[in-house]
BAVO-707341 format. One record per residue (C-alpha): residue in one letter; x, y, z. Coordinates in steps of 0.05 Angstrom, whole numbers, plus 5000, padded with zeros to 4 digits. Example, Ala and Ser with C-alpha at 12.3 -4.5 7.8 and 13.67 -1.06 7.14 Angstrom:
2
a524649105156s527349795143
END
This chain:
355
m124193226795r117792916750v113092646790a107692276765t101692266819i097391716812v090591696848g083291456837n078491596899r075392106942p079892086992q085992186945f083292796912i082793066985k090592816999v091793196934a089093816950a094493807012v100493636972s100493856901g101594546911p107194456959l109793916909r109194326845e113494906881r119294446885h117193936822e114193816760e107593386784i103792936723l096692786755i093592166727h086591936746t085091236740g077991266737q076190816799h071091366833h068391636766d061491926787p061092666786e059592686858l064992276882s069992616835a069193286791v065693586850f072193416886f077193736840e072194406836q070694486905l078394426929a080694746864l084794176843p089594196784p085093866728p088593066717d094093116656h091792356641r084891986657l085591266646g077291156654v078290476690a072390356738g067889766761a068589056760g071788576811n078488716844a082388396796s079688576737q080089296759l087589226780a089688926716r086289386677m089889986711l096789646701a095489596623k094790266612l099490616670a105090166643p105190456575l103591116603l109491146651d114790946591r111491536556l112491996615e119291776644p117892016716d123092056758a118891836817v111691576821l107391866883v100891316903y096491526963g093591097019d090890356996t086490266941n087189886866s089290556848t094890506893l097689816889a096789896808g101290496813a105790176865l107189506811a107489936750a112690306783a115989766806d116289446740r119790066704d124390136765t121790796786p122691016852l116090956893v113391436943h108191226984v103891757024e100991437087a104890877090g104790367146m097790427162r095189737192s088089407206f091688697218d085888507167r088288117105t081687927085m080588707067p083388926996e084989487029e089489247074r093288827023n094089426981r097689837034v102189197062l104489026978t105489816968d109689917030q114489317003l115689686934s116190326959r122290676964l120191207005l114691057057l111591727090c107891627151a102591977184s104691777254p110291407293a105490837305a105890737229v114090737228e113990187282h109289627237l113789847177r119889647225a116389027247e115788767180g122088917156v120189427102p125989557064g124990307043e125690977082a121191187131v119091847151v113592177199v111492717158g104592847194d097592657157v095393087100m088393087114v089093417176d092194037127v085193987086a080993897147l083794527188a083394957119a076394737119r074794777196t072095507201r067495427137a065494847158l062895107222a060195707195d056595377133t050195097151s046295167085v046694317080l043594257148e037694747136r036394437062l036193767099d032193937166l037393777209t038794107275p046694137300g048393577343g041593287340y043592777283l047392227263l052192207208v052991487167t057091247110a058290537088h060990277024r065889737048a065289066998v065388607065n058689037087v054489177027d056788586967d053688097021e046188027032d045987857104h051688337125l047488797079e041088627122a044888757187l046689407168v039889577149t037689337225l042689637249l040690277216e033490177232s035390167315l038790847316p035391267362d036691937328p035692197261v039791987208v042692237150l046191697098p049792067041l049491406996h054991106959p052690906882r055390276905t051490176969r045090466931a045389906875r045989386930l040789546968g035989616909a038988956887h036888536951g030688896951l032989297019d031890006986e025190157015r027489957084a032990337090g029890967059l024590857118a030790887175v034691397148q034792027107i038291877046t042092397002p046492406941p053892356950l056093026976g061693466960y067493517008l064894157037e058893957047f060293307083a064993717126s059694137158l054793497163l060793187193h062993737245h055393917261a053993107277k052692847353t056292217321v059391877262l058091167241t062190897181d065990377153s071090897117g077890917146g078191677120v071591847150q074691567217k080292017209e075492587189a070892527243y076692577296l080293157261a073293497270e072193167343v066492797334p065492127366c065891617313i062490897314t065990377264l062189947229r068189437225d071688987274t079189247257t081489987243e087590197216w086790877252t087390457324e090091117353t083491417355v080290797391e085790857442a084791617450g077091427459w073891747401n072691087360t069590477373l068789907339v062189507330g062389147265l054389137242d052488947318a046689377330s046889297408a053589487407a052690117362l047390287421v052090197480a057490617439l052491147429a051291207498k058391307519p060492027551r064392427506p071792397512l075393047553m081393037516r083492967446p090792847429e093793127369l095392457337y097592687267g100893257261d100594107247g097094197182k103994237144a103993497126g103993667048e109594197059r114293547090v112193047032a114793566979a120993667021a122292947034i121692806957a126393326943e131492936985l130092366952s132592706886r139692726914t140091996935
END
């Protein structure tokens, strides 16, 4: 089969690292990079560190609001897919690139494969939730990280075929774990002690685009009792500067530029706790056996909350301090598979070719 894979941001590049190899053993893959994350530290470095195949096509679509970005992606994807004539379109997760790929595939009646299908935060105010719900409705093959995701799809009456393959990010996390634990060079460069600092990421529009919410985030950072390192997303950096909060943030935490996958994984594995509004980082923290405090009121990774490794606090500084004081859970169930999800994705797509 000829499979057009559409990606655009950091978490999707990580997922490609798990799937592309097994996929290319069975099929012809054409990799399309929308450009949603175009900064070198959020794009090129991941292709280099994870030894990803270079994109066959770069659309160069970035910036602006969700509607504008989605429209520009569709305008470029539709004629490209017409030329490529793929037998299937493969998308990951919940970004604008995901939904653009889904809509472009549906428009030409090309079977759509959604990796990480069925995840739900049940918060339709989040663009990511809307993206994943719409993409699932359009998908022929829904590849799920957990049985809970399948139950969500059944409850919604989603018509495609749902298959539990495990989480492809587990594949990459397990492969990188030994190196991440052994290589402490990024800690030494930042003068950090293993287990003695907090790792923070923040980039969600609800937290950084609204001035009041952004100030609440900075106030939360100022309240944290341990050394804090914050690899700063370009979007967040711009908003801090625009609202005059960059100096306060710089005094509260140690700010670094965005980091490549391996450096970030090292910081993550050695952190005392992670605070984040990222769905992907919540899951990476769970896989690294590091407690997570989520700077949102909802999460699509509900199993991590139920297991006691993830606490939702929104931007409530007092709640974050309470969560930091919680004892570390004694057990960590293997929720998302055995590290062979990429192989199962390729096998499921092979079955799709026979239907």
